N, C-alpha and C positions, 0 to 999 in steps of 0.2 A: 395489056396487063395480066393476061394469064401467061404468057411466057417468062414476064419479070418474076413473077410468084412461083412459077416451077423453077426457074433458075437458082431463086434465093433458097427453094427449099432443098435442091440437090447439093446446092453448095453447103447447107448446114447438115444435111446429113453427111455428106464426103466428111467435113471437118469432124462429125463426130465419130465415125467410124475411125478416122485417123488417131483419134485422141483414145480412144479403146485400145487400139493396136499399140499406140507406143508405151502402155504401162507395162506390158511385160518386157518391152526392150529396157525400160528404165528399171524394172526391178532385175533383169538379166546384168544390165550396166554396174548395177549397186553389189550386186553377189562377185561379179570379179571385181570389182574394185574393192571390196573387202578382201579376197583371196589373195589380191596383189599385195594388199597394205600387209595382211598375217605374213605373206612373205617376206615381204622387204622388212618388217621388224625381227623375224627367224633369222634374217642375214645379217641385219646390223648386230644382233645380239652376239650371234657366233663371231664375229668380227671382233667385236670388242672384250669376247671371251678370249679370244684368239690373241689380241693385243698385249690383253692383261698378264696369259701365260709368258709371252716372249720378254716383256718387260720385267717380271718379278721372277724370271728364270726357272718357272714350273710349267717349262714347254713339256707337251708331254712326249713319249717317244713314239716312233714311227708303229709300235703294236697299240698303242693308247689312242691315236690317230685313227687307224682302220678300226678298231673297237667301237669308238665312236662314230665312224661313217657308217657303219654297219648298224650299231642300233638306229641313228635316223633313218637309213634305209627304209629299216622295219617298222617303224612310226609312219613314213610318208605310206607305205603298203598298206597297212592297219586301214591311214586315214579313207586311201584309193580304195581299197574292199568295202570301208563302210559307206561311202558315197555311193558306189555303185549299186551297193544294194539297197540305199533309200533309193535311188533311179528307177531299180527293177521294181520295187514297191509301186513306186506312183505310177509308174507303167501300167502294170497290173491292175491295179484300182482304176485308172483311166480306160484300159480294154475293157474291164469287167461292167464298168458305167456305160459306154458305148455298146455294149452287148444287150445291155438289160434295155438301154432307150431304144435299140433296134427291136427287140422281142416285143415292148411294148405297143411301139407304132404298128408292128405287124399283126398283132393280135386285136389292135382296137379298130383298126380299118377294115 
């Protein structure tokens, strides 16, 4: 009976830890899906714009296309820099918290 109870307890603990660990994976998957959806919507919008320009005869010159490409690249670089800044802030905060916890543990024992 004790082995059965212990086995059941270990099973419940294992499932509980697995459930806790999968939340981060789910959040990451949702963020990635949102980014992919945003990229697909941007691509679809660009395709519609290009098609409209071609059918109405308002197709941009090569210089206009290059300018549009440079603007898009600038926007993407700005977004990437902003994301990197946020990640650095998060990492610094986590490091600070970990150092504070380590100091508290070291001084209380």
